[in-house]
C-alpha positions as CSV (number, residue, x, y, z in Angstrom):
1,M,-92.1,292.4,0.7
2,N,-90.0,289.4,1.0
3,F,-92.5,287.0,0.2
4,L,-93.5,288.8,-2.8
5,I,-89.6,288.4,-4.0
6,E,-90.0,284.7,-2.9
7,V,-93.1,284.2,-4.9
8,R,-91.8,286.1,-8.0
9,Y,-88.8,283.8,-8.0
10,W,-90.9,280.3,-7.8
11,Y,-92.8,281.6,-10.6
12,I,-89.9,282.4,-13.0
13,I,-88.1,279.1,-12.2
14,N,-91.4,277.2,-12.5
15,M,-92.6,278.3,-15.8
16,P,-94.6,276.1,-18.5
17,I,-91.8,274.5,-20.9
18,A,-94.4,274.9,-23.7
19,F,-94.8,278.5,-23.1
20,L,-91.1,278.9,-23.1
21,L,-90.8,277.3,-26.1
22,E,-93.0,279.1,-28.3
23,E,-91.0,282.3,-26.7
24,F,-87.8,281.1,-27.6
25,C,-88.9,280.2,-30.9
26,T,-89.8,283.8,-31.8
27,Y,-87.0,285.0,-30.3
28,S,-84.9,282.5,-32.4
29,R,-86.7,283.4,-35.9
30,F,-86.8,287.1,-35.4
31,I,-84.0,288.1,-33.3
32,K,-81.3,285.2,-34.0
33,G,-82.4,285.4,-38.0
34,H,-82.7,281.4,-37.9
35,S,-84.6,279.5,-40.6
36,Q,-88.0,278.1,-40.5
37,Q,-86.4,274.6,-41.0
38,T,-84.3,275.4,-37.7
39,I,-87.4,276.5,-35.7
40,K,-88.8,273.5,-36.8
41,R,-86.6,271.3,-35.4
42,Y,-86.1,273.2,-32.1
43,Q,-89.7,272.6,-31.8
44,E,-90.0,268.8,-32.5
45,N,-86.6,267.7,-30.8
46,I,-87.3,269.9,-27.7
47,S,-91.1,268.8,-27.7
48,Y,-90.1,265.1,-27.9
49,F,-87.7,265.6,-24.7
50,C,-90.7,266.8,-22.6
51,K,-93.2,264.0,-24.2
52,Y,-90.2,261.0,-23.3
53,T,-89.6,262.7,-19.2
54,E,-93.5,263.8,-18.8
55,I,-92.0,267.2,-17.9
56,R,-94.0,270.3,-18.1
57,N,-92.5,272.8,-15.8
58,T,-88.5,274.2,-15.7
59,N,-88.4,273.4,-12.2
60,E,-88.8,269.5,-13.1
61,I,-85.6,269.6,-15.2
62,S,-82.7,267.7,-14.0
63,R,-79.1,266.5,-15.1
64,S,-80.7,262.9,-14.3
65,N,-83.5,263.1,-16.5
66,V,-81.6,264.7,-19.3
67,L,-78.8,262.2,-19.2
68,S,-82.0,259.3,-19.2
69,F,-83.2,260.9,-22.5
70,F,-79.8,260.7,-24.1
71,L,-79.3,257.3,-22.7
72,Y,-82.8,256.2,-24.0
73,G,-82.0,257.7,-27.5
74,R,-79.1,255.8,-27.9
75,S,-79.9,252.8,-26.3
76,Q,-83.5,252.1,-27.3
77,R,-84.2,254.3,-30.3
78,N,-80.5,253.5,-32.0
79,W,-79.8,257.1,-32.5
80,R,-76.6,257.5,-34.7
81,A,-74.1,259.8,-33.7
82,R,-75.5,263.0,-35.7
83,T,-79.0,262.2,-34.5
84,Y,-77.5,262.1,-30.9
85,R,-75.9,265.7,-31.6
86,T,-79.0,267.4,-33.0
87,Y,-80.9,266.8,-29.9
88,Y,-77.9,267.5,-28.1
89,M,-77.8,270.9,-29.7
90,S,-81.5,271.7,-29.4
91,L,-81.5,271.4,-25.9
92,L,-78.1,273.1,-25.4
93,V,-79.4,276.4,-26.9
94,F,-83.0,276.1,-25.4
95,F,-81.7,275.6,-22.0
96,R,-79.0,278.4,-22.3
97,W,-81.5,280.9,-23.3
98,C,-84.0,279.5,-20.4
99,K,-80.7,280.2,-18.0
100,N,-80.3,283.6,-19.7
101,E,-84.0,284.6,-18.9
102,G,-83.8,283.7,-15.4
103,H,-85.9,280.5,-16.0
104,L,-83.1,277.8,-15.1
105,E,-80.0,278.3,-12.8
106,I,-78.4,275.6,-14.7
107,N,-78.1,274.2,-18.1
108,F,-77.9,270.7,-17.4
109,V,-76.8,269.7,-21.0
110,E,-73.3,271.3,-20.6
111,G,-71.0,269.0,-19.6
112,I,-72.7,265.9,-21.2
113,E,-70.1,263.9,-23.5
114,L,-70.8,264.2,-27.3
115,P,-70.6,260.5,-28.9
116,K,-67.8,260.4,-31.7
117,L,-69.3,260.8,-35.1
118,E,-69.3,258.3,-37.6
119,K,-66.7,258.5,-40.4
120,S,-68.5,257.8,-43.4
121,K,-67.8,259.1,-47.3
122,K,-70.5,261.1,-48.6
123,R,-71.4,259.0,-51.9
124,G,-73.5,259.7,-54.7
125,L,-75.2,258.2,-57.5
126,S,-72.8,256.8,-60.4
127,Q,-72.5,258.3,-63.6
128,Q,-74.8,255.7,-65.0
129,E,-77.3,255.7,-62.4
130,A,-77.6,259.4,-62.7
131,T,-78.2,259.1,-66.7
132,K,-80.8,256.2,-65.7
133,L,-82.7,258.5,-63.3
134,L,-82.9,261.5,-65.7
135,E,-84.0,259.3,-68.8
136,F,-86.9,257.6,-66.3
137,V,-88.0,260.7,-65.1
138,Y,-88.4,262.2,-68.3
139,N,-90.1,259.2,-70.1
140,Y,-92.4,258.2,-67.2
141,P,-96.3,258.1,-68.3
142,Y,-97.4,261.3,-66.4
143,E,-101.0,262.6,-66.7
144,L,-99.7,265.9,-67.8
145,E,-97.3,267.1,-69.9
146,F,-96.2,270.1,-67.2
147,Q,-95.5,267.2,-65.1
148,R,-93.1,265.6,-67.2
149,L,-91.0,269.0,-68.2
150,R,-91.2,270.3,-64.3
151,N,-90.0,266.8,-62.8
152,H,-87.5,266.4,-65.3
153,A,-86.1,270.0,-64.5
154,I,-86.4,269.5,-60.7
155,F,-83.8,266.5,-60.8
156,A,-81.8,268.0,-63.6
157,T,-81.3,270.8,-60.9
158,F,-80.7,268.7,-58.1
159,I,-77.8,267.1,-60.0
160,F,-76.3,269.9,-61.7
161,T,-76.1,272.6,-58.6
162,G,-76.3,270.3,-56.0
163,L,-79.2,272.6,-54.3
164,R,-80.9,271.3,-50.7
165,R,-84.2,270.5,-51.1
166,N,-85.4,273.7,-49.2
167,E,-83.1,275.9,-51.7
168,L,-84.6,274.5,-54.5
169,L,-88.5,274.5,-53.3
170,N,-87.8,278.2,-52.4
171,L,-86.5,279.4,-55.9
172,K,-88.5,282.2,-57.3
173,L,-88.5,283.1,-61.0
174,T,-86.5,285.9,-60.3
175,D,-83.8,284.1,-58.7
176,I,-83.5,282.4,-62.6
177,E,-81.4,284.2,-64.9
178,L,-81.4,281.9,-68.1
179,D,-80.2,284.4,-70.6
180,N,-77.0,284.8,-68.0
181,R,-77.0,281.1,-66.9
182,T,-77.3,281.7,-63.3
183,I,-79.3,280.6,-60.1
184,F,-79.4,282.9,-57.3
185,V,-79.6,281.0,-53.9
186,R,-81.4,283.4,-51.1
187,M,-80.8,283.0,-47.9
188,G,-79.2,279.3,-47.9
189,K,-78.1,277.3,-44.8
190,G,-76.8,279.5,-42.7
191,G,-78.6,282.4,-44.1
192,K,-75.8,282.7,-46.7
193,D,-76.8,283.8,-50.6
194,R,-74.6,282.6,-53.4
195,M,-74.3,282.2,-57.0
196,I,-74.7,278.8,-59.1
197,P,-74.1,279.2,-62.8
198,I,-76.0,277.1,-65.1
199,N,-74.6,274.8,-67.9
200,T,-75.7,274.1,-71.2
201,T,-77.6,270.9,-70.5
202,L,-79.3,272.4,-67.4
203,A,-80.4,275.5,-69.7
204,S,-82.0,273.7,-72.1
205,I,-84.1,271.5,-69.7
206,L,-85.2,274.5,-67.7
207,H,-85.8,276.7,-70.6
208,R,-88.5,273.7,-71.8
209,Y,-89.9,273.7,-68.1
210,F,-90.3,277.4,-68.1
211,A,-92.1,277.4,-71.4
212,V,-94.7,274.9,-70.6
213,R,-95.3,276.7,-67.4
214,M,-95.9,280.3,-68.9
215,N,-98.5,278.3,-71.1
216,G,-100.0,276.8,-68.4
217,R,-100.4,280.6,-66.9
218,K,-98.4,280.0,-63.8
219,T,-98.3,283.3,-62.0
220,C,-96.9,282.6,-58.4
221,P,-93.1,283.7,-57.5
222,E,-92.1,280.4,-56.6
223,F,-90.1,278.6,-60.0
224,F,-91.1,275.2,-59.5
225,T,-95.1,275.2,-59.1
226,S,-97.6,272.2,-58.2
227,S,-99.2,270.9,-61.6
228,K,-102.5,271.7,-61.0
229,G,-102.7,274.8,-58.8
230,N,-101.4,278.2,-58.8
231,T,-99.1,277.6,-56.1
232,G,-95.6,277.0,-55.3
233,L,-94.5,273.3,-55.0
234,T,-94.6,271.9,-51.6
235,R,-92.0,270.0,-49.7
236,H,-95.2,267.2,-49.5
237,G,-95.6,267.5,-53.0
238,L,-91.5,267.0,-53.6
239,K,-91.3,264.3,-51.3
240,H,-94.4,262.7,-53.6
241,I,-92.7,263.0,-56.7
242,I,-89.0,261.4,-55.5
243,D,-91.1,258.9,-53.6
244,Q,-93.0,257.9,-57.2
245,M,-89.5,257.9,-58.8
246,K,-87.7,255.7,-56.3
247,E,-90.5,252.9,-56.6
248,A,-90.8,253.0,-60.4
249,S,-87.1,253.3,-61.3
250,G,-85.7,250.8,-58.7
251,I,-83.0,253.6,-58.0
252,H,-82.7,254.3,-54.2
253,F,-82.1,258.2,-53.8
254,S,-83.1,260.9,-51.7
255,S,-82.6,264.9,-52.7
256,H,-79.6,264.9,-50.4
257,L,-78.2,261.9,-52.3
258,L,-78.3,264.0,-55.4
259,R,-76.5,266.9,-53.7
260,H,-73.6,264.2,-52.6
261,T,-74.0,263.2,-56.6
262,F,-73.0,266.7,-57.4
263,A,-70.3,267.3,-55.3
264,R,-69.0,263.8,-56.6
265,F,-69.2,264.7,-60.4
266,M,-67.7,268.0,-59.8
267,L,-64.5,266.6,-57.9
268,E,-64.4,263.8,-60.9
269,G,-64.3,266.2,-63.3
270,G,-61.6,268.4,-61.9
271,C,-63.2,270.7,-59.8
272,D,-60.9,272.2,-57.1
273,I,-62.4,271.7,-53.5
274,Y,-62.5,275.7,-52.8
275,T,-64.6,276.3,-55.7
276,L,-66.9,273.2,-54.6
277,K,-67.3,274.8,-51.3
278,E,-68.8,278.0,-52.6
279,L,-71.1,276.4,-55.1
280,M,-72.2,273.8,-52.2
281,G,-72.9,276.9,-50.0
282,H,-70.4,275.6,-47.1
283,S,-68.9,277.3,-44.4
284,D,-66.3,274.9,-43.5
285,I,-64.3,273.4,-46.1
286,R,-63.7,270.4,-43.9
287,V,-67.3,269.7,-44.7
288,T,-66.7,270.0,-48.5
289,A,-63.2,267.4,-47.7
290,E,-65.8,264.7,-47.0
291,Y,-66.7,264.3,-50.6
292,M,-63.3,263.5,-51.5
293,F,-63.2,259.9,-51.8
294,A,-61.8,257.4,-54.7
295,D,-64.4,254.2,-55.5
296,A,-62.7,251.3,-57.0
297,I,-63.4,251.9,-60.8
298,Q,-61.7,255.6,-60.3
299,M,-58.8,254.0,-58.2
300,R,-58.1,251.3,-60.9
301,K,-58.1,254.4,-63.6
302,E,-55.8,256.0,-61.6
303,M,-53.2,253.3,-61.2
304,T,-52.6,253.3,-64.5
305,K,-50.9,256.6,-64.4
306,H,-47.9,254.7,-62.3
307,P,-44.8,255.5,-64.5
308,L,-43.6,252.0,-64.5
309,S,-47.3,250.6,-65.4
310,S,-46.3,250.5,-69.3
311,S,-42.8,249.5,-69.5
312,H,-43.3,246.7,-66.8
313,N,-45.4,245.3,-69.2
314,Q,-42.9,245.2,-72.1
315,L,-40.4,243.5,-69.6
316,K,-39.6,239.9,-70.6
317,P,-39.1,237.4,-67.5
318,T,-35.9,236.0,-66.8
319,Y,-37.1,232.5,-65.8
């Protein structure tokens, strides 16, 4: 009897990590409700850990090879603090689940120190750059008029709403209410829903895209569709559009930088930080506060508001 217990115990703590990773991802997706993007990050990060350490089974995991993995990432792969933390959290939650399921006796990630995050302000495009980009996207020599109006609508949506890349790709026709001028974001980051108002400029751009979409007989539920098929625009398709516009315009940007641009413009326009937090879909206002910075032009403009600025110019020197 004791022999059977020992065999069973050995089997439980000697499970293939690939098998456990599949179970863990299923649990995270359907029980914890994590997004597909989070699941993909778990799969990639944990698989990369196994590849580097050449570990296949849980009984091969040790404090030593976990530390070696993080040291390799920082010293050889030049991980930034945020990248380090991403791998750290993936391994932490996976090992925690393995421990709760009896496949690990110790969570070897717990207790490992985290590097201090770099303090960098979240900058975006200037107003001149954003205007130039929208004009360039609209005037680019496309093969189809559909591509012109769709791409213009995509970039305008990023800049005028601050949507994340996946939020934009997941938009459905029913999420866009042009008459009421609202966009409903379903299951954004953290599983939160939110509503974003549409201003007059964006409403006009979306109306033009919607008209050409209808004329093209696009019936798929996704709002932004591929140019030639009746399917939603994919991440690969969006990346191709962004890379194409970056190369052609000479403006360095990403979809996330356009999100920063939206936040910057809203704050410069007088939006309060609490409203911006809701528009951005942040769960912590400290994240929103990272967008509050002043560039040289803005500081120079604000310095003119000093109460002695104008009076000082009127003073005559006494020497």
